C-alpha positions as CSV (number, residue, x, y, z in Angstrom):
1,M,-131.3,79.8,-37.0
2,N,-130.6,81.8,-33.9
3,E,-131.8,78.8,-31.5
4,T,-129.4,76.4,-30.0
5,I,-130.4,73.0,-30.3
6,R,-129.2,70.3,-28.2
7,I,-128.8,66.7,-29.7
8,I,-128.1,63.5,-27.9
9,G,-126.3,60.9,-30.0
10,I,-126.5,57.4,-28.8
11,D,-124.3,54.5,-29.6
12,P,-126.4,51.1,-28.6
13,G,-124.7,48.2,-27.1
14,L,-125.7,45.5,-24.4
15,R,-122.6,46.1,-22.4
16,R,-121.9,49.6,-23.2
17,T,-124.1,52.1,-24.6
18,G,-122.2,55.4,-25.6
19,W,-124.0,58.7,-25.3
20,G,-122.8,62.3,-26.6
21,I,-124.5,65.4,-26.4
22,I,-123.5,68.6,-28.2
23,D,-125.3,71.9,-28.7
24,V,-125.6,73.3,-32.3
25,L,-126.1,76.9,-33.1
26,G,-126.1,77.6,-37.0
27,N,-122.8,75.9,-38.1
28,S,-121.2,75.8,-34.8
29,L,-121.0,72.6,-32.7
30,R,-120.2,72.8,-28.8
31,F,-119.2,69.8,-26.7
32,V,-121.7,69.3,-23.8
33,G,-121.0,65.9,-22.5
34,S,-120.5,62.1,-23.0
35,G,-120.2,59.0,-21.4
36,T,-121.2,55.2,-21.3
37,V,-123.9,53.6,-19.7
38,L,-123.0,50.1,-18.6
39,S,-125.0,47.0,-17.8
40,D,-124.1,43.9,-15.7
41,G,-122.9,41.3,-18.0
42,K,-123.7,38.7,-15.4
43,A,-127.3,39.7,-15.1
44,E,-130.4,38.3,-16.6
45,L,-131.2,40.1,-20.1
46,A,-134.2,41.8,-18.8
47,T,-132.3,43.4,-16.0
48,R,-129.6,44.8,-18.2
49,L,-132.0,46.4,-20.6
50,C,-133.6,48.0,-17.4
51,Q,-130.1,49.2,-16.7
52,L,-129.4,50.6,-19.8
53,H,-133.1,52.3,-19.7
54,D,-132.5,53.8,-16.4
55,G,-129.1,55.1,-17.1
56,L,-130.2,56.4,-20.5
57,S,-133.5,58.2,-18.8
58,Q,-131.2,59.7,-16.2
59,I,-128.9,61.5,-19.0
60,V,-132.1,62.3,-21.1
61,H,-133.7,64.0,-18.3
62,G,-130.7,65.7,-16.7
63,Q,-129.4,67.2,-20.2
64,M,-132.7,67.9,-21.7
65,P,-131.9,67.4,-25.3
66,H,-134.2,68.6,-28.2
67,E,-133.6,65.9,-30.5
68,A,-131.8,62.4,-30.7
69,A,-130.0,60.2,-32.9
70,V,-129.2,56.6,-32.9
71,E,-127.1,54.5,-34.8
72,Q,-128.7,51.7,-37.0
73,T,-127.9,48.0,-36.1
74,F,-125.6,46.2,-38.7
75,V,-126.3,42.4,-38.9
76,N,-123.2,40.3,-38.3
77,K,-122.6,36.6,-38.3
78,D,-123.6,35.7,-34.8
79,A,-127.6,36.0,-34.8
80,V,-127.7,35.6,-31.0
81,A,-125.6,38.8,-30.8
82,T,-127.4,40.8,-33.5
83,L,-130.6,40.0,-31.5
84,K,-129.3,41.1,-28.2
85,L,-127.9,44.3,-30.0
86,G,-131.2,45.0,-31.4
87,Q,-133.0,44.6,-27.9
88,A,-130.2,47.2,-26.8
89,R,-131.1,49.6,-29.7
90,G,-134.7,49.1,-28.8
91,V,-134.1,50.7,-25.5
92,A,-131.9,53.4,-27.1
93,L,-134.8,54.4,-29.4
94,L,-137.5,54.0,-26.7
95,V,-135.9,56.4,-23.9
96,P,-135.6,59.8,-26.2
97,A,-139.0,58.8,-27.7
98,L,-140.7,58.4,-24.2
99,A,-139.2,61.8,-23.5
100,G,-141.0,63.5,-26.4
101,L,-138.0,63.8,-28.7
102,Q,-137.9,63.0,-32.5
103,V,-135.3,60.4,-33.1
104,A,-133.3,59.9,-36.2
105,E,-131.4,56.8,-37.2
106,Y,-128.3,56.7,-39.1
107,A,-126.4,53.8,-40.5
108,P,-122.7,53.3,-39.6
109,N,-121.3,54.3,-43.0
110,A,-123.4,57.8,-43.0
111,V,-122.1,58.6,-39.6
112,K,-118.5,58.0,-40.9
113,K,-118.9,60.1,-44.1
114,A,-120.6,63.0,-42.0
115,V,-117.6,63.0,-39.5
116,I,-114.5,61.8,-41.7
117,G,-115.7,62.4,-45.1
118,V,-115.9,58.9,-46.4
119,G,-118.1,56.0,-45.7
120,H,-115.2,53.8,-44.5
121,G,-112.8,54.5,-41.8
122,D,-111.4,53.2,-38.4
123,K,-112.0,54.3,-34.8
124,K,-108.9,56.3,-34.7
125,Q,-110.2,58.6,-37.6
126,I,-113.2,59.3,-36.2
127,H,-112.0,60.2,-32.8
128,M,-109.5,62.5,-34.2
129,M,-112.2,64.3,-36.3
130,V,-114.4,64.4,-33.3
131,R,-111.4,66.3,-31.6
132,V,-110.9,68.5,-34.5
133,L,-114.7,69.4,-34.8
134,M,-114.8,69.9,-31.1
135,P,-111.5,70.6,-29.5
136,K,-113.0,70.6,-26.1
137,A,-114.7,67.0,-26.4
138,T,-113.7,64.1,-24.0
139,F,-114.9,60.7,-24.0
140,D,-114.2,57.8,-21.7
141,T,-114.7,55.0,-24.3
142,D,-115.0,54.2,-28.0
143,D,-118.6,54.1,-27.5
144,A,-118.8,57.6,-26.1
145,A,-116.8,58.8,-29.1
146,D,-119.1,57.2,-31.5
147,A,-122.1,58.7,-29.9
148,L,-120.6,62.0,-30.4
149,A,-120.0,61.2,-34.1
150,I,-123.7,60.2,-34.5
151,A,-124.8,63.6,-32.8
152,I,-122.7,65.4,-35.2
153,C,-123.9,63.4,-38.0
154,H,-127.5,64.5,-37.2
155,A,-126.3,68.1,-36.8
156,H,-125.1,68.2,-40.6
157,H,-128.2,66.5,-41.9
158,R,-130.9,68.4,-39.8
159,Q,-129.2,71.6,-41.2
160,S,-129.6,70.5,-44.7
161,V,-133.0,69.4,-44.3
162,T,-134.1,72.5,-42.3
163,G,-132.4,74.5,-45.1
164,R,-134.2,72.8,-47.8
165,M,-137.6,73.0,-45.7
166,A,-137.1,76.9,-45.6
167,A,-136.2,77.5,-49.0
168,A,-139.2,75.6,-50.1
169,L,-141.5,77.8,-47.9
170,A,-139.7,80.8,-49.0
171,M,-140.4,79.6,-52.7
172,A,-144.0,79.0,-51.8
173,K,-144.7,82.5,-50.2
174,A,-143.1,84.0,-53.2
175,G,-144.8,82.0,-56.0
């Protein structure tokens, strides 16, 4: 594993979609950038989705990640809000897919477990661990910090999957 892999993590939201980009080389994580794509809360839904699409497209094409990770939607009591979040999440999945990237999806608890070691924790714990893992990381919103955590989660999971595949291939060649 001598190749640097660039990962974009995306925390979808209709008002604010966070994004975070890291480079992974072996077990080393390096902060590349983060931010938040905003939509106009007074605009029609279709316009807001276009704003998210255009903003994320600009990031993906400018930063040229190799892989993407998106947080899965949780269902809350407000069905209308859940539907709107699902539509924003659709944009978050579509943009990297259109750029030809593989897109992984992670449940919020899986992200927390990968970053803070347990499946339940608050945003302060996540932010603190993102800073511990990548001291140079900066983020302007909770959404951007969460997106970095999603990228870190993917970095941990992709290494274990890649390692298992390499071991299986080695065993197949030996056997």
